[in-house]
N, CA and C of each residue as an Amber inpcrd file, in Angstrom:
protein
   642
 102.1960000 122.6360000  94.5230000 101.9320000 121.4140000  95.2930000
 103.2510000 120.7920000  95.7350000 103.4200000 120.5410000  97.0340000
 104.6820000 119.9990000  97.5140000 104.8190000 118.5340000  97.1130000
 106.0760000 118.0930000  97.0530000 106.3190000 116.6950000  96.7190000
 105.8050000 115.7990000  97.8300000 105.3090000 114.6370000  97.4670000
 104.7630000 113.7200000  98.4570000 105.8840000 113.0420000  99.2400000
 105.6210000 112.8100000 100.5300000 106.5980000 112.1530000 101.3810000
 106.0260000 110.8340000 101.8980000 106.7440000 110.1940000 102.8180000
 106.3250000 108.8840000 103.3160000 104.9990000 108.9380000 104.0690000
 104.6790000 110.0730000 104.6780000 103.3980000 110.1990000 105.3740000
 102.2510000 110.2600000 104.3640000 102.4560000 110.9730000 103.2840000
 101.4610000 110.9840000 102.1990000 101.2750000 109.5780000 101.6360000
 102.3850000 108.8860000 101.4320000 102.3300000 107.5370000 100.8810000
 101.6030000 106.5870000 101.8240000 101.8310000 106.7430000 103.1210000
 101.1470000 105.8980000 104.1110000  99.6340000 106.0670000 104.0080000
  99.1730000 107.2980000 103.8860000  97.7410000 107.5460000 103.7240000
  97.2050000 106.9300000 102.4520000  97.9800000 107.0200000 101.3820000
  97.5780000 106.4390000 100.0990000  97.4980000 104.9170000 100.2040000
  98.4840000 104.3070000 100.8570000  98.4990000 102.8490000 100.9890000
  97.3290000 102.3450000 101.8330000  96.9480000 103.0850000 102.8430000
  95.8070000 102.6980000 103.6630000  94.5410000 102.6040000 102.8220000
  94.3350000 103.5960000 101.9560000  93.1330000 103.6020000 101.1070000
  93.1680000 102.4490000 100.1050000  94.3210000 102.2320000  99.4870000
  94.4530000 101.1670000  98.4900000  94.2650000  99.7950000  99.1260000
  94.9040000  99.5700000 100.2670000  94.8350000  98.2590000 100.9030000
  93.4450000  97.9520000 101.4530000  92.7550000  98.9620000 101.9290000
  91.3670000  98.7280000 102.3510000  90.5490000  98.1590000 101.1960000
  90.7330000  98.7310000 100.0080000  90.0050000  98.2410000  98.8350000
  90.4700000  96.8430000  98.4350000  91.7760000  96.5910000  98.5140000
  92.2960000  95.2730000  98.1450000  91.7980000  94.1940000  99.1000000
  91.7670000  94.4940000 100.3860000  91.2470000  93.5180000 101.3420000
  89.7570000  93.2620000 101.1070000  89.0360000  94.3220000 100.7470000
  87.6050000  94.1720000 100.4400000  87.4270000  93.2910000  99.2050000
  88.2620000  93.5330000  98.1850000  88.1880000  92.7400000  96.9620000
  88.5570000  91.2800000  97.2390000  89.5410000  91.0610000  98.0820000
  89.9630000  89.6990000  98.4200000  88.8220000  88.9070000  99.0550000
  88.0990000  89.5420000  99.9460000  87.0160000  88.8430000 100.6540000
  85.7700000  88.7010000  99.7880000  85.4670000  89.7000000  98.9910000
  84.2160000  89.6780000  98.2160000  84.3290000  88.8180000  96.9670000
  85.5440000  88.5350000  96.5210000  85.7140000  87.7910000  95.2740000
  86.0450000  86.3250000  95.5180000  85.6520000  85.7850000  96.6540000
  85.8490000  84.3640000  96.9360000  85.0390000  83.5520000  95.9230000
  85.6940000  82.6670000  95.1290000  85.0010000  81.9650000  94.0380000
  84.1920000  80.7460000  94.4550000  84.1830000  80.4130000  95.7190000
  83.4590000  79.2130000  96.1480000  81.9840000  79.2780000  95.7430000
  81.4550000  78.1510000  95.2230000  80.0400000  78.0650000  94.8790000
  79.6930000  78.5700000  93.4910000  80.7050000  78.9890000  92.7040000
  80.4220000  79.4900000  91.3630000  80.6110000  78.3840000  90.3270000
  80.1050000  78.6260000  89.1120000  80.3120000  77.6450000  88.0510000
  81.7680000  77.6800000  87.5990000  82.1960000  76.6660000  86.8520000
  83.6040000  76.4860000  86.5200000  84.2160000  77.6900000  85.8060000
  83.5410000  78.1920000  84.7810000  84.0820000  79.3120000  84.0180000
  84.2380000  80.5620000  84.8670000  83.2180000  80.8620000  85.6310000
  83.2600000  82.0360000  86.4950000  84.3080000  81.8600000  87.5850000
  84.4460000  80.6410000  88.0570000  85.4050000  80.3630000  89.1340000
  86.8450000  80.5820000  88.6700000  87.1520000  80.1740000  87.4240000
  88.5110000  80.3620000  86.9010000  88.8530000  81.8460000  86.8180000
  87.9270000  82.6340000  86.2780000  88.1590000  84.0820000  86.1760000
  88.3040000  84.7130000  87.5570000  87.4580000  84.2800000  88.4990000
  87.5110000  84.8230000  89.8600000  88.8360000  84.4620000  90.5310000
  89.3180000  83.2380000  90.3240000  90.5960000  82.8340000  90.9090000
  91.7570000  83.6270000  90.3250000  91.6840000  83.9180000  89.0240000
  92.7130000  84.7110000  88.3460000  92.7450000  86.1370000  88.9250000
  91.5770000  86.7270000  89.0770000  91.5000000  88.0760000  89.6390000
  91.9180000  88.0820000  91.1090000  91.4860000  87.0630000  91.8390000
  91.8040000  86.9940000  93.2650000  93.3020000  86.7800000  93.4770000
  93.9270000  85.9910000  92.6090000  95.3710000  85.8030000  92.6860000
  96.1210000  87.0940000  92.4220000  95.6130000  87.8900000  91.4780000
  96.2120000  89.2010000  91.2050000  96.0840000  90.1020000  92.4230000
  94.9150000  90.0700000  93.0650000  94.7130000  90.8600000  94.2840000
  95.7160000  90.4450000  95.3550000  95.9720000  89.1340000  95.4720000
  96.9380000  88.6480000  96.4640000  98.3240000  89.2150000  96.1890000
  98.7350000  89.2210000  94.9360000 100.0440000  89.7630000  94.5820000
 100.0960000  91.2720000  94.8280000  98.9750000  91.9450000  94.5890000
  98.9160000  93.3910000  94.8450000  98.9540000  93.6860000  96.3400000
  98.3270000  92.8460000  97.1500000  98.3900000  93.0280000  98.6080000
  99.8380000  92.9450000  99.0730000 100.6080000  92.0140000  98.4870000
 102.0250000  91.9130000  98.8250000 102.7750000  93.1840000  98.4330000
 102.6070000  93.6250000  97.1910000 103.3350000  94.7920000  96.6990000
 102.9530000  96.0660000  97.4490000 101.6480000  96.2850000  97.5990000
 101.1810000  97.4980000  98.2650000 101.4180000  97.4370000  99.7730000
 101.3560000  96.2190000 100.3330000 101.6430000  96.0560000 101.7600000
 103.0960000  96.3450000 102.0770000 104.0050000  95.9260000 101.1790000
 105.4230000  96.2140000 101.3660000 105.6790000  97.7250000 101.3690000
 104.9730000  98.4460000 100.5030000 105.0950000  99.9090000 100.4780000
 104.5750000 100.5210000 101.7710000 103.4800000  99.9700000 102.2920000
 102.9260000 100.5020000 103.5440000 103.9110000 100.3280000 104.6980000
 104.5260000  99.1620000 104.7880000 105.4970000  98.9130000 105.8550000
 106.6750000  99.8760000 105.7420000 107.1880000 100.0440000 104.5250000
 108.3440000 100.9280000 104.3280000 108.0040000 102.3770000 104.6680000
 106.8170000 102.8340000 104.2640000 106.3950000 104.1980000 104.5730000
 106.2070000 104.3790000 106.0770000 105.5880000 103.3840000 106.7140000
 105.3470000 103.4590000 108.1510000 106.6640000 103.4550000 108.9250000
 107.6200000 102.6470000 108.4990000 108.9180000 102.6150000 109.1710000
 109.6220000 103.9680000 109.0900000 109.4840000 104.6460000 107.9540000
 110.1290000 105.9620000 107.8190000 109.4680000 106.9870000 108.7260000
 108.1390000 106.9450000 108.8160000 107.4210000 107.8630000 109.7140000
 107.8250000 107.6110000 111.1590000 107.8980000 106.3410000 111.5450000
 108.2940000 105.9810000 112.9100000 109.7220000 106.4500000 113.1890000
 110.6020000 106.3180000 112.2060000 112.0070000 106.7420000 112.3540000
 112.1070000 108.2210000 112.7150000 111.3430000 109.0450000 112.0200000
 111.4170000 110.4900000 112.2690000 110.7010000 110.8640000 113.5670000
 109.6260000 110.1730000 113.8910000 108.9650000 110.4270000 115.1780000
 109.9400000 110.1870000 116.3340000 110.7240000 109.1200000 116.2440000
 111.6950000 108.8260000 117.3040000 112.7820000 109.8910000 117.3620000
 113.2260000 110.3530000 116.1950000 114.2490000 111.3960000 116.1670000
 113.7280000 112.7070000 116.7330000 112.4100000 112.8660000 116.6660000
 111.7820000 114.0730000 117.2150000 111.3470000 113.8650000 118.6680000
 111.8310000 112.7880000 119.2800000 111.5520000 112.4740000 120.6930000
 110.0590000 112.2510000 120.9580000 109.4060000 111.6350000 119.9740000
 107.9980000 111.2700000 120.1180000 107.9100000 109.7420000 120.2340000
 108.5990000 109.2150000 121.2500000 108.7210000 107.7690000 121.4080000
 107.4000000 107.0500000 121.5790000 106.4980000 107.6080000 122.3760000
 105.2170000 106.9500000 122.6190000 104.3740000 106.8890000 121.3470000
 104.3560000 107.9910000 120.6030000 103.6050000 108.0330000 119.3520000
 104.2380000 107.0890000 118.3230000 105.5630000 107.0400000 118.2950000
 106.2660000 106.1420000 117.3830000 105.9650000 104.6850000 117.7130000
 105.9460000 104.3670000 119.0030000 105.6680000 103.0000000 119.4360000
 104.2570000 102.5790000 119.0430000 103.3180000 103.4810000 119.2200000
 101.9270000 103.1870000 118.8890000 101.7490000 103.0160000 117.3820000
 102.3950000 103.8890000 116.6020000 102.2530000 103.8390000 115.1430000
 102.9040000 102.5840000 114.5530000 104.0310000 102.1720000 115.1290000
 104.7850000 101.0620000 114.5550000 104.5580000  99.7250000 115.2160000
 103.5810000  99.6350000 116.0760000 103.3410000  98.4110000 116.8550000
 103.1020000  97.1760000 115.9820000 102.4730000  97.3590000 114.8400000
 102.0950000  96.2180000 113.9910000 103.1820000  95.7940000 113.0190000
 104.2800000  96.5340000 112.9360000 105.2700000  96.2910000 111.8820000
 105.8750000  94.8830000 111.9240000 106.3730000  94.3810000 113.0640000
 106.9980000  93.0470000 113.0600000 106.0500000  91.9440000 112.5910000
 104.8150000  91.9500000 113.0980000 103.8490000  90.9150000 112.6970000
 103.4800000  91.0570000 111.2270000 103.3650000  92.3010000 110.7400000
 103.0370000  92.5250000 109.3320000 104.1490000  92.0060000 108.4300000
 105.3930000  92.1970000 108.8330000 106.5170000  91.7020000 108.0390000
 106.4900000  90.1810000 107.9320000 106.1510000  89.5110000 109.0040000
 106.0520000  88.0500000 108.9680000 104.9800000  87.5940000 107.9800000
 103.8370000  88.2980000 107.9900000 102.7600000  87.9670000 107.0420000
 103.2060000  88.1960000 105.6100000 103.8530000  89.3330000 105.3580000
 104.3140000  89.6470000 104.0100000 105.3590000  88.6410000 103.5370000
 106.2400000  88.2320000 104.4320000 107.2440000  87.2340000 104.0780000
 106.5890000  85.9260000 103.6410000 105.5450000  85.5170000 104.3630000
 104.8510000  84.2740000 104.0120000 104.1120000  84.4160000 102.6810000
 103.4760000  85.5750000 102.4750000 102.7720000  85.8120000 101.2080000
 103.7680000  85.7980000 100.0510000 104.9220000  86.4070000 100.2520000
 105.9640000  86.4250000  99.2240000 106.4440000  85.0110000  98.9070000
 106.6750000  84.2280000  99.9470000 107.1530000  82.8550000  99.7520000
 106.1220000  81.9990000  98.9970000 104.8430000  82.2550000  99.2660000
 103.7720000  81.4910000  98.5970000 103.6000000  81.9020000  97.1450000
 103.8020000  83.1820000  96.8320000 103.4610000  83.7000000  95.5070000
 104.6460000  83.8040000  94.5580000 105.8670000  83.7010000  95.0840000
 107.0570000  83.8490000  94.2540000 107.1250000  82.7440000  93.1980000
 107.1550000  83.1330000  91.9170000 107.2450000  82.1660000  90.8350000
 105.9480000  81.4420000  90.5300000 104.8490000  81.8800000  91.1310000
 103.5460000  81.2260000  90.9570000 102.6000000  82.1830000  90.2390000
 101.8670000  81.6940000  89.2550000 100.9280000  82.5600000  88.5390000
  99.7560000  82.9330000  89.4450000  99.0700000  84.0050000  89.0700000
  97.9160000  84.4620000  89.8590000  96.8630000  83.3650000  89.9750000
  96.6200000  82.6440000  88.8820000  95.6030000  81.5940000  88.8930000
  95.9870000  80.4430000  89.8190000  97.2610000  80.0690000  89.8190000
  97.7020000  78.9240000  90.6180000  97.7960000  79.2100000  92.1150000
  97.6660000  80.4690000  92.4900000  97.6920000  80.7980000  93.9150000
  96.4690000  80.2400000  94.6460000  95.4720000  79.7960000  93.8950000
  94.2620000  79.2500000  94.5240000  94.5590000  77.9930000  95.3400000
  95.6960000  77.3620000  95.1000000  96.0210000  76.1220000  95.8000000
  96.6420000  76.3470000  97.1800000  97.0250000  77.5630000  97.4910000
  97.7960000  77.8110000  98.7130000  96.9220000  78.2160000  99.9040000
  96.7820000  77.3040000 100.8560000  96.0460000  77.6300000 102.0780000
  96.8660000  78.5630000 102.9680000  98.2040000  78.4470000 102.8990000
  99.0810000  79.3300000 103.6830000  98.9100000  80.7730000 103.2400000
  98.7630000  80.9780000 101.9250000  98.5430000  82.3200000 101.3990000
  97.2550000  82.9050000 101.9590000  96.1850000  82.1270000 101.9020000
  94.8920000  82.6050000 102.4010000  94.9750000  82.9730000 103.8770000
  95.5930000  82.1090000 104.6570000  95.7160000  82.3580000 106.0950000
  96.5470000  83.6110000 106.3670000  97.6170000  83.8020000 105.5990000
  98.5110000  84.9440000 105.8120000  97.8440000  86.2580000 105.4480000
  97.0630000  86.2540000 104.3550000  96.3560000  87.4780000 103.9630000
  95.2800000  87.8230000 104.9870000  94.5620000  86.8270000 105.4620000
  93.5420000  87.0830000 106.4770000  94.1740000  87.6110000 107.7630000
  95.3240000  87.0520000 108.1140000  96.0230000  87.5150000 109.3220000
  96.4840000  88.9620000 109.1510000  97.0050000  89.2740000 107.9690000
  97.4500000  90.6440000 107.6980000  96.2640000  91.5990000 107.7080000
  95.1720000  91.1880000 107.1090000  93.9690000  92.0350000 107.1070000
  93.4960000  92.3050000 108.5270000  93.4130000  91.2670000 109.3360000
  92.9600000  91.4420000 110.7240000  93.9070000  92.3340000 111.5150000
  95.1870000  92.2500000 111.1740000  96.1930000  93.0570000 111.8600000
  96.0840000  94.5300000 111.4890000  95.7480000  94.7980000 110.2240000
  95.8310000  96.1590000 109.7050000  94.5170000  96.9030000 109.5860000
  93.3970000  96.2220000 109.4210000  92.1790000  96.9240000 109.0160000
  91.7470000  97.9940000 110.0160000  91.7520000  97.6730000 111.3070000
  91.3850000  98.6810000 112.3060000  92.4490000  99.7660000 112.3980000
  93.6920000  99.3460000 112.2530000  94.8150000 100.2750000 112.2870000
  94.6770000 101.3170000 111.1760000  94.3080000 100.8730000 109.9840000
  94.1840000 101.7790000 108.8450000  92.9960000 102.7170000 109.0060000
  91.8990000 102.2130000 109.5170000  90.7190000 103.0540000 109.7310000
  90.9920000 104.0980000 110.8080000  91.7460000 103.7120000 111.8290000
  92.0950000 104.6370000 112.8970000  92.9910000 105.7520000 112.3860000
  93.8040000 105.4340000 111.3740000  94.7650000 106.4050000 110.8780000
  94.1240000 107.5380000 110.0940000  92.8400000 107.4230000 109.7710000
  92.1430000 108.5580000 109.1580000  92.2930000 109.7990000 110.0350000
  92.2900000 109.5780000 111.3460000  92.4740000 110.6790000 112.2900000
  93.9200000 110.7890000 112.7460000  94.6330000 109.6410000 112.7960000
  95.9900000 109.6180000 113.3440000  97.0050000 110.3210000 112.4410000
  96.8780000 110.1810000 111.1310000  97.8690000 110.7580000 110.2310000
  97.9120000 112.2860000 110.2840000  96.7690000 112.9790000 110.2880000
  96.8370000 114.4420000 110.4610000  97.4700000 114.8350000 111.7990000
  97.2250000 114.0340000 112.8350000  97.8130000 114.3240000 114.1450000
  99.3330000 114.1630000 114.0950000  99.7980000 113.1480000 113.3790000
 101.2400000 112.9470000 113.2250000 101.8490000 114.1080000 112.4450000
 101.1680000 114.5310000 111.3930000 101.6580000 115.6670000 110.6010000
 101.7670000 116.9210000 111.4610000 100.7730000 117.1450000 112.3200000
 100.7960000 118.3120000 113.1950000 101.9170000 118.1930000 114.2210000
 102.1320000 116.9900000 114.7470000 103.1940000 116.7800000 115.7290000
 104.5720000 117.0260000 115.1220000 104.7700000 116.5630000 113.8940000
 106.0690000 116.7400000 113.2430000 106.3380000 118.2000000 112.9020000
 105.3000000 118.9090000 112.4950000 105.4830000 120.3140000 112.1630000
 106.5630000 120.5010000 111.1120000 107.4810000 121.4570000 111.3200000
 108.5490000 121.6900000 110.3290000 109.5140000 120.5190000 110.1910000
 109.5370000 119.6260000 111.1990000 110.4190000 118.4560000 111.1280000
 109.9420000 117.4440000 110.0840000 108.7680000 117.6560000 109.5400000
 108.2480000 116.7490000 108.5160000 109.1620000 116.7080000 107.3050000
 109.9260000 117.7800000 107.0960000 110.8270000 117.8100000 105.9380000
 111.9040000 116.7340000 106.0170000 112.0780000 116.1200000 107.1880000
 113.0810000 115.0690000 107.3490000 112.5840000 113.7080000 106.8560000
 111.2870000 113.6050000 106.5750000 110.7540000 112.3630000 106.0150000
 111.3050000 112.1350000 104.6110000 111.4800000 110.8680000 104.2530000
 111.9100000 110.5400000 102.8980000 110.7560000 110.7530000 101.9260000
 111.0980000 110.9390000 100.6670000 110.0670000 111.1490000  99.6530000
 109.3500000 109.8390000  99.3480000 108.1160000 109.9570000  98.8400000
 107.3620000 108.7710000  98.4330000 108.1020000 108.0350000  97.3260000
 108.7740000 108.7840000  96.4430000 109.5380000 108.1760000  95.3560000
 110.6750000 107.3210000  95.9120000 111.3580000 107.8160000  96.9400000
 112.4430000 107.0550000  97.5700000 111.9010000 105.7660000  98.1830000
 110.7870000 105.8690000  98.8840000 110.1950000 104.6840000  99.5250000
 109.8230000 103.6500000  98.4770000 109.2300000 104.0780000  97.3810000
 108.8270000 103.1550000  96.3200000 110.0330000 102.4150000  95.7350000
 111.1580000 103.0970000  95.6610000 112.3540000 102.5030000  95.0610000
 113.1080000 101.5930000  96.0220000 112.8290000 101.7060000  97.3220000
 113.6260000 100.9830000  98.3190000 112.8080000 100.0340000  99.1940000
 111.5620000  99.7340000  98.8100000 110.7110000  98.8690000  99.6390000
 110.8390000  97.4140000  99.1950000 111.4500000  96.5380000 100.0010000
 111.5640000  95.1250000  99.6150000 110.2490000  94.3870000  99.7860000
 109.9750000  93.4310000  98.9000000 108.7700000  92.6130000  99.0250000
 108.9020000  91.5910000 100.1540000 110.1340000  91.2820000 100.5140000
 110.3880000  90.3120000 101.5870000 111.1820000  91.0360000 102.6760000
 110.5150000  91.9020000 103.4460000 111.2290000  92.7240000 104.4330000
 111.7490000  91.8870000 105.5950000 112.9360000  92.2030000 106.0430000
 113.5360000  91.4680000 107.1530000 112.9620000  91.9360000 108.4780000
 112.5950000  90.9950000 109.3350000 112.0770000  91.3380000 110.6590000
 113.1990000  91.8950000 111.5320000 114.4190000  91.3650000 111.3470000
 115.5750000  91.8120000 112.1160000 116.3060000  92.9360000 111.3820000
 116.6940000  93.9710000 112.1140000 117.4650000  95.0570000 111.5260000
 118.9230000  94.6220000 111.3670000 119.4570000  94.7660000 110.1690000
 120.8520000  94.4260000 109.8800000 121.6510000  95.6930000 109.6150000
 122.9720000  95.5660000 109.6890000 123.8340000  96.7360000 109.5000000
 123.6560000  97.3560000 108.1120000 123.4200000  96.5060000 107.0980000
 123.3310000  97.0120000 105.7320000 122.0010000  97.7140000 105.4470000
 121.0400000  97.6150000 106.3700000 119.7750000  98.3300000 106.1860000
 119.9480000  99.8460000 106.2900000 121.1060000 100.2730000 106.7690000
 121.3830000 101.7050000 106.8720000 122.0810000 102.2430000 105.6260000
 122.3530000 101.3540000 104.6720000 123.0290000 101.7630000 103.4450000
 122.0110000 101.7740000 102.3040000 121.6040000 102.9590000 101.8250000
 120.5480000 103.0490000 100.8050000 120.7920000 102.1740000  99.5830000
 122.0480000 102.0950000  99.1060000 122.3390000 101.2900000  97.9260000
 122.0370000  99.8180000  98.1840000 122.3970000  99.3090000  99.3620000
 122.1410000  97.9080000  99.6910000 120.6390000  97.6310000  99.7930000
 119.9030000  98.5920000 100.3650000 118.4490000  98.4470000 100.4780000
 117.8090000  98.4430000  99.0860000 118.3210000  99.3040000  98.2050000
 117.8210000  99.3700000  96.8320000 118.0780000  98.0480000  96.1040000
 119.2730000  97.4800000  96.2820000 119.6040000  96.1980000  95.6590000
 118.6790000  95.0980000  96.1900000 118.4100000  95.1200000  97.4910000
 117.4930000  94.1560000  98.1040000 116.1140000  94.2640000  97.4540000
 115.6250000  95.5010000  97.2800000 114.3050000  95.7200000  96.6900000
 114.2650000  95.2200000  95.2430000 115.3230000  95.4920000  94.4720000
 115.3750000  95.0460000  93.0840000 115.4440000  93.5180000  92.9900000
 116.2150000  92.9220000  93.8820000 116.3350000  91.4600000  93.9020000
 114.9800000  90.8120000  94.1880000 114.2700000  91.3550000  95.1810000
 112.9420000  90.8290000  95.5030000 111.9850000  90.9730000  94.3290000
 112.0720000  92.1100000  93.6360000 111.1900000  92.3550000  92.4910000
 111.4640000  91.3490000  91.3690000 112.7250000  91.0870000  91.0960000
 113.0910000  90.1600000  90.0250000 112.6340000  88.7400000  90.3280000
 112.8090000  88.2960000  91.5560000 112.4560000  86.9130000  91.8680000
 110.9580000  86.7360000  92.1300000 110.2020000  87.8450000  92.1120000
 108.7530000  87.7470000  92.3270000 107.9990000  87.3770000  91.0440000
 108.6850000  87.3540000  89.9030000 108.0180000  87.0430000  88.6250000
 107.3630000  85.6540000  88.6710000 106.1340000  85.5460000  88.1340000
 105.2990000  86.6070000  87.5640000 104.5900000  87.4090000  88.6620000
 104.6760000  88.7330000  88.5420000 104.0420000  89.5900000  89.5400000
 102.7030000  90.1040000  89.0220000 102.1320000  91.0740000  89.7370000
 100.7940000  91.5670000  89.3800000 100.7830000  92.3600000  88.0770000
 101.9720000  92.7410000  87.5730000 102.0510000  93.5090000  86.3390000
 102.4790000  92.6510000  85.1540000 102.6240000  91.3450000  85.3600000
 103.1010000  90.4550000  84.2970000 101.9640000  90.0800000  83.3570000
 102.0590000  90.5460000  82.1080000 101.0220000  90.2480000  81.1300000
 100.8320000  88.7500000  80.9370000  99.5900000  88.3260000  80.7260000
  99.1740000  86.9240000  80.5440000  99.1930000  86.1140000  81.8340000
  99.8490000  86.5900000  82.8550000  99.9510000  85.8330000  84.1080000
  99.1000000  86.4300000  85.2230000  98.6240000  87.6610000  85.0220000
  97.8330000  88.3400000  86.0490000  96.9220000  89.3580000  85.3780000
  95.9980000  89.9080000  86.1560000  95.0570000  90.9110000  85.6380000
  95.7540000  92.2730000  85.6540000  96.4610000  92.5850000  84.5640000
  97.2510000  93.8140000  84.5280000  96.3820000  95.0720000  84.5320000
  95.1500000  94.9710000  84.0400000  94.2490000  96.1270000  84.0690000
  93.9490000  96.5290000  85.5120000  93.7680000  95.5240000  86.3660000
  93.5300000  95.7820000  87.7860000  94.7590000  96.4310000  88.4050000
  95.9390000  95.9440000  88.0620000  97.1800000  96.5020000  88.5940000
  97.3410000  97.9670000  88.2070000  96.9840000  98.2960000  86.9590000
  97.0930000  99.6810000  86.4940000  96.1390000 100.5890000  87.2600000
  94.9360000 100.0970000  87.5640000  93.9780000 100.9100000  88.3300000
  94.5270000 101.1820000  89.7290000  95.1750000 100.1890000  90.3110000
  95.7660000 100.3700000  91.6420000  96.8860000 101.4090000  91.5770000
  97.7400000 101.3130000  90.5610000  98.8560000 102.2520000  90.4170000
  98.3680000 103.6880000  90.2750000  97.2270000 103.8470000  89.5940000
  96.6840000 105.1940000  89.3840000  95.8580000 105.6830000  90.5690000
  95.6490000 104.7840000  91.5610000  94.8890000 105.1790000  92.7390000
  93.3950000 105.2140000  92.5190000  92.9430000 104.5520000  91.4490000
  91.5150000 104.5410000  91.1630000  90.7670000 103.5020000  91.9880000
  89.4570000 103.4910000  91.8210000  88.6130000 102.5340000  92.5210000
  88.8810000 101.1200000  92.0070000  89.0270000 100.1710000  92.9100000
  89.2950000  98.7890000  92.5340000  87.9700000  98.0400000  92.4560000
  87.6210000  97.6090000  91.2610000  86.4010000  96.8300000  91.0770000
  86.7690000  95.5200000  90.3950000  86.4950000  94.3980000  91.0580000
  86.7700000  93.0950000  90.4570000  85.4890000  92.2750000  90.4200000
């Protein structure tokens, strides 16, 4: 079995995020009793943090695919695939700003968070469903040039939670990008994997690629 690359990761992120967006909408606690509402808000806050983490991975994987498409002189396909990236980064930045240093339960107070997640969902949901057919086509177009894609492991290690909309000179230096990703991870505490602050069981299911049930 070959090692997974950014195109494999993009397909994986599409499946995970579809489930997370579904969980976000279906687990709205409005109209429930107090006890049930607290648990639902805790789970929903964890889903919000996971949308940020998994969404950041999707953007990073998509940017790498677009990078190689352009190098292979597939400008039109690259433009179509990467069309949503700038708007998605703005949404992720807002979600990060709302959730940084905030527990999963306390995220229920943020209307900006809700608006940003809904905007990101509306931006991506059709795009992700379309990619069921688009990703195999991209793989076929790349052919042997697919080996130029970065590994999924590299993308995971270098994906910032607060991606910059503007390209900077240091974005071409892997070490600087890695430091950016680590810095974002540290200041995101408590994140979706923080015990007592979020539903870590849900986070583990997402990491393993299993079905998300909340």
